[in-house]
Each structure stands twice: as structure tokens, then as C-alpha cells.
C-alpha positions as CSV (number, residue, x, y, z in Angstrom):
1,M,85.8,92.7,124.3
2,S,82.5,91.4,123.1
3,D,80.8,92.1,119.8
4,V,83.5,94.5,118.7
5,R,86.2,91.9,119.0
6,P,87.6,91.1,115.5
7,R,86.2,88.1,113.7
8,A,89.7,86.8,113.5
9,T,89.6,86.0,117.2
10,R,87.4,83.4,119.0
11,L,86.8,82.1,122.5
12,I,88.7,78.8,122.7
13,R,88.5,77.8,126.4
14,Q,88.2,78.8,130.0
15,H,91.2,78.9,132.3
16,R,90.1,78.8,136.0
17,G,87.0,80.6,135.0
18,V,88.8,83.3,132.8
19,P,87.9,83.3,129.1
20,V,90.8,82.6,126.7
21,Y,90.7,84.0,123.2
22,G,92.7,82.6,120.3
23,Y,93.5,83.8,116.8
24,R,91.8,82.0,114.0
25,S,94.2,80.1,111.6
26,D,91.9,79.4,108.7
27,P,93.0,80.4,105.2
28,G,90.3,83.2,105.0
29,T,91.6,85.0,108.1
30,P,94.3,87.7,107.6
31,P,97.3,87.2,109.9
32,V,96.8,90.8,111.2
33,S,93.6,92.4,112.4
34,L,92.9,96.0,113.5
35,L,90.2,97.5,115.7
36,R,89.4,101.2,116.3
37,L,87.5,102.1,119.5
38,H,86.3,105.3,121.1
39,G,86.8,105.1,124.8
40,S,86.0,101.8,126.5
41,D,82.7,101.3,124.7
42,G,82.4,97.6,123.7
43,L,85.4,96.5,125.7
44,E,85.1,93.5,127.9
45,Q,85.7,94.8,131.4
46,A,86.0,91.4,133.0
47,P,89.5,89.8,133.2
48,H,90.4,87.7,130.1
49,I,93.3,86.2,128.3
50,H,94.6,86.5,124.8
51,D,96.5,83.5,123.4
52,F,98.2,85.9,120.9
53,P,100.1,89.2,121.0
54,V,98.1,92.5,121.0
55,L,99.2,96.1,120.7
56,V,97.0,99.1,121.6
57,H,98.0,102.5,120.3
58,L,96.7,105.5,122.2
59,P,97.3,108.5,119.9
60,A,96.1,111.1,122.4
61,E,98.5,109.9,125.0
62,H,101.4,109.2,122.6
63,A,101.7,105.7,124.1
64,V,101.3,102.1,123.3
65,Y,100.0,99.3,125.5
66,V,101.7,95.9,125.0
67,V,99.4,93.1,125.9
68,S,101.2,89.9,127.0
69,P,99.8,86.6,125.6
70,G,98.8,84.1,128.2
71,R,98.4,86.5,131.0
72,V,95.2,87.7,132.6
73,V,94.3,91.2,131.3
74,D,92.4,93.4,133.6
75,V,91.2,96.3,131.5
76,G,89.0,97.6,134.3
77,H,92.1,98.7,136.1
78,V,93.7,100.3,133.0
79,P,91.0,102.5,131.4
80,L,91.7,103.3,127.8
81,P,91.4,106.9,126.6
82,D,89.4,108.0,123.6
83,P,90.4,106.9,120.9
84,S,92.5,103.7,120.7
85,V,93.6,101.5,117.9
86,T,94.3,97.8,118.5
87,V,96.3,95.4,116.4
88,F,95.9,91.7,116.9
89,F,98.2,89.2,115.0
90,D,98.9,85.6,114.6
91,P,102.5,84.9,115.8
92,G,102.6,82.0,113.3
93,A,102.8,84.7,110.6
94,L,106.3,85.6,111.9
95,G,107.5,82.1,111.3
96,I,106.9,81.0,114.9
97,D,105.2,77.7,115.7
98,S,102.1,79.3,117.2
99,R,101.0,75.9,118.5
100,S,103.8,76.0,121.1
101,P,103.2,77.6,124.5
102,W,103.8,81.4,124.6
103,P,106.9,81.3,126.7
104,T,108.8,79.4,124.0
105,W,108.3,82.3,121.6
106,N,110.7,84.5,123.5
107,R,113.5,83.4,121.1
108,H,112.2,85.9,118.6
109,P,113.9,89.2,119.3
110,L,111.0,91.3,118.0
111,L,108.6,89.8,120.5
112,S,110.7,90.4,123.6
113,A,108.5,93.3,124.8
114,F,105.6,90.9,125.2
115,L,107.4,89.1,128.0
116,H,107.0,92.1,130.4
117,G,105.2,90.3,133.2
118,Q,103.1,93.3,134.3
119,A,100.4,92.3,136.8
120,S,97.6,93.8,134.7
121,G,98.9,92.1,131.6
122,L,99.6,95.5,130.0
123,L,102.8,97.3,129.6
124,R,102.6,101.1,128.8
125,V,105.3,102.3,126.5
126,P,105.5,106.1,125.9
127,L,106.3,107.2,122.4
128,P,108.9,110.0,121.7
129,P,107.6,113.5,120.9
130,G,106.8,113.9,117.2
131,H,107.0,110.1,116.7
132,T,104.3,109.5,114.0
133,L,105.3,106.0,112.9
134,W,102.5,104.3,114.9
135,T,99.7,106.6,113.6
136,D,100.9,106.3,110.0
137,T,101.5,102.5,110.1
138,M,98.2,101.7,111.8
139,A,96.5,103.7,109.1
140,A,98.5,101.7,106.4
141,I,97.5,98.4,108.0
142,E,93.8,99.5,108.1
143,T,93.9,100.5,104.4
144,E,95.4,97.1,103.4
145,L,92.8,95.2,105.4
146,E,89.9,97.3,104.0
147,H,90.8,97.2,100.3
148,R,92.3,93.7,100.2
149,R,94.3,94.3,97.0
150,E,96.6,91.6,95.8
151,G,99.3,91.0,98.3
152,F,97.4,92.7,101.1
153,Q,98.3,90.1,103.7
154,Q,102.0,90.4,103.0
155,A,101.8,94.2,103.0
156,A,99.9,94.2,106.4
157,L,102.6,91.9,107.8
158,A,105.4,94.2,106.5
159,H,103.7,97.2,108.3
160,L,103.3,95.1,111.4
161,T,107.0,94.3,111.3
162,L,107.9,98.0,111.3
163,L,105.8,98.4,114.5
164,L,107.5,95.4,116.2
165,I,111.0,96.8,115.2
166,D,110.1,100.2,116.7
167,L,108.7,98.6,119.8
168,A,111.8,96.5,120.3
169,R,114.0,99.6,120.0
170,L,111.8,101.6,122.4
171,T,111.9,98.8,125.0
172,T,115.4,97.4,124.5
173,D,118.0,97.3,121.8
174,I,118.0,94.4,119.3
175,P,121.7,93.7,119.6
176,G,121.4,93.6,123.4
177,E,118.4,91.2,123.1
178,F,120.4,88.9,120.9
179,R,123.3,88.8,123.4
180,L,120.8,88.0,126.2
181,L,119.6,85.1,124.0
182,G,123.1,83.8,123.6
183,E,123.5,84.8,120.0
184,P,126.5,87.2,119.9
185,L,127.0,86.8,116.1
186,L,123.5,88.2,115.4
187,A,124.1,90.9,118.0
188,D,127.2,91.9,116.1
189,V,125.3,92.0,112.8
190,F,122.8,94.5,114.1
191,E,125.5,96.6,115.7
192,V,127.3,96.8,112.4
193,I,124.0,97.8,110.7
194,D,123.3,100.4,113.3
195,R,126.8,101.8,113.2
196,R,127.2,101.9,109.4
197,F,123.8,102.2,107.7
198,G,124.7,105.9,106.9
199,E,127.4,104.7,104.5
200,P,127.5,102.3,101.5
201,L,126.8,98.9,103.2
202,S,126.1,95.5,101.6
203,L,125.7,91.9,102.8
204,R,129.4,91.3,102.0
205,D,130.4,94.3,104.1
206,V,128.4,93.1,107.1
207,A,129.7,89.5,106.6
208,A,133.3,90.7,106.5
209,A,132.8,92.8,109.6
210,V,131.5,89.9,111.6
211,G,134.0,87.3,110.1
212,V,131.6,84.9,108.3
213,T,130.8,84.2,104.7
214,P,127.9,86.0,103.0
215,G,126.1,82.7,102.4
216,H,126.3,81.6,106.1
217,L,125.1,85.0,107.3
218,T,122.2,85.0,104.9
219,T,121.0,81.6,106.1
220,L,121.5,82.5,109.8
221,V,119.7,85.9,109.6
222,R,116.8,84.6,107.5
223,R,116.3,81.6,109.8
224,R,116.3,83.6,113.0
225,T,114.4,86.8,111.8
226,G,112.5,85.8,108.7
227,R,114.2,88.6,106.7
228,T,117.5,89.1,104.9
229,V,120.5,91.2,105.9
230,Q,119.7,93.6,103.1
231,D,116.1,93.9,104.4
232,W,117.4,94.9,107.8
233,I,119.8,97.4,106.3
234,T,117.0,99.0,104.2
235,E,114.7,99.0,107.2
236,R,117.3,100.8,109.4
237,R,117.8,103.4,106.6
238,M,114.1,103.9,106.1
239,A,113.5,104.3,109.9
240,H,116.1,107.1,110.0
241,A,114.7,108.6,106.8
242,R,111.2,108.8,108.4
243,E,112.7,110.4,111.5
244,L,114.4,113.1,109.3
245,L,111.4,113.6,107.1
246,G,109.1,114.1,110.0
247,G,111.4,115.9,112.4
248,S,113.4,118.2,110.1
249,D,113.3,120.5,107.1
250,L,116.3,118.9,105.5
251,P,116.2,118.6,101.7
252,I,115.4,115.1,100.3
253,A,118.9,114.9,98.8
254,V,120.5,115.5,102.2
255,I,118.4,112.9,103.9
256,A,119.3,110.4,101.1
257,R,123.0,111.0,101.9
258,R,122.5,110.7,105.6
259,V,120.9,107.2,105.3
260,G,123.6,105.9,103.0
261,L,121.8,106.3,99.7
262,P,123.5,109.3,98.1
263,D,121.6,109.0,94.8
264,P,118.3,110.9,95.5
265,S,116.5,109.1,92.7
266,Y,117.5,105.7,94.0
267,F,116.6,106.7,97.6
268,G,113.2,107.8,96.3
269,R,112.6,104.4,94.6
270,V,113.6,102.5,97.8
271,F,111.4,104.7,99.9
272,R,108.4,104.4,97.6
273,R,108.7,100.6,97.6
274,A,108.6,100.6,101.4
275,H,105.9,103.2,101.9
276,E,104.0,103.4,98.6
277,L,104.7,107.2,98.7
278,S,107.6,109.3,97.6
279,P,109.7,110.9,100.4
280,R,108.2,114.3,99.6
281,A,104.6,113.0,99.5
282,W,105.2,111.2,102.8
283,R,106.4,114.4,104.4
284,N,103.6,116.4,103.0
285,Q,101.0,113.9,104.1
286,L,102.6,113.8,107.6
287,H,102.4,117.6,107.9
288,G,98.9,117.8,106.5
289,N,99.6,119.8,103.4
290,S,99.6,119.1,99.7
291,H,102.4,121.3,98.4
292,G,105.9,120.2,97.5
């Protein structure tokens, strides 16, 4: 990319004649940047390298391109359709030492998809039919970055995390990834959450199911993922809630029960905290109408 490349990125060096772009780490640069393009206008067609992760959403194709850091990207051989939305982000915002070489980051389970090794540097991931998470979340990130209200950086990162979780689930399963990384306890934690999120489930329940104390589990999960066990339970519930809201006509009260939050009022408060909209408003916005 040339003049359309976000100001958060910069040319940092050449690698065997190929330009390498890095993500700025100054205090004034948000950890997440977004760029909308129509067709390939403004894209750098020559091979280049990103020293940070990149995701390209293709709404018309219902697909996402995963751009691997550190690999030569040859956009000329992978033409992007009109339009596309690109998210760039600083891996340091996920609690990773971004000064380390990219291959050492593969210990983070939500970044495993970026290790795909495709020759072009891009992995195409198709999205399921009716899957609107990427369109909605990209728009939410764009809103946060445009308005820059208090806490906008944290909000943008929260939305980015939703995309990374979804990407991980589309390309592999999180428990399986943890097993491959030699962390069976964390794999067990996520299997418990996947299996039991539809019923009352707490930190103590998960800790008892995997045979450790709640304190030990809290420390382990936060250290490895940057989030709490309860955060992951809530995210799993909200992911299923979004699927049901977008893909069914089930009443809100029924959806609340199915995601393990049988009190519809409490479910509504949890959903609103996560999405800044009530479940009904989120469904109406998704379906393009304004009626309850």
C-alpha cells in the first residue's frame, strides 16, 4: 500500500530489496487501525512484508484473508474484490512482546491462524453463510477509532479480540490448539466452557471440573490469554447469543436460557455491556429494521 496505508504503520527497513512495514508504538497511535478500500485502488502491488498481523475482510465474498507477519505478501497474485476492510494491529496490545521475532508469538492461541505459511503470505478463510460478526465488528472498530471517546482503545481491542476468537474457531479449535502447545490444562478449561456454557457456570465450577483451585486457574488463564475465566465464559455465551439472534426468530427469553443466563433482564445487561446495544436492538440493526 502507498498513501492509503494507515498512519499507524511505517516503512522500517528493506529485506533483500523487499520493503518491510512496522506498526508504530508511540503513545498517540491506537493499537488497532482500520482501512476501507474499493477494489485494489491504492494498494501496493509490489511484494512487501508486514511486521505485524493483518486481517482483510471481503464482505462480497464472505471471506477473510489472514496476512502472515514476516512473510512476503504478493497482492498482485491475489486481487482483492470491491470492497475490502483491513484491520492492522500491534501484537504488543495482546500482551505479547512485539520486539520478539514473529515465530515466537505462536504461543498465543488466538494468533495461530497467522502461522499458515501460504506462499503468497495470505490465507483465505471462508465465512459461514449468514455469519455477520465480521461486518458488525469491523463497523464497531471503525466507530471507536473515528469518535475516540473515553476508553476507545480498550473498546477497539475488545472488538478485535472477538474477531481473533472467531478466526481461531474457524481455522482450528482453541482446546486443540492448547493441546498442540503442550498445555492440556488450558485445553480442558476451554472444553469445559464449550460444553457447559449453556448452564449456570462459574470460575469455581470450571476449576472443580479441571481439578485446580480457582486462584490458580485465574492466574494461569489471565497470564496465558490476558483475560479471566469469567471473560471467556461470557464471550462464549455472547458468541452463541449472536448466532441465535442473527440466525433464528427465537424470543430473547429463550435465547437467554440457551446461553446459560435464564434471567432475560440480566442477559440483556450482559449483552448490552458487550455490544452497547440490547439484544433486540442488535437483532433489528442486523436485519435492517427499526421495529421491535
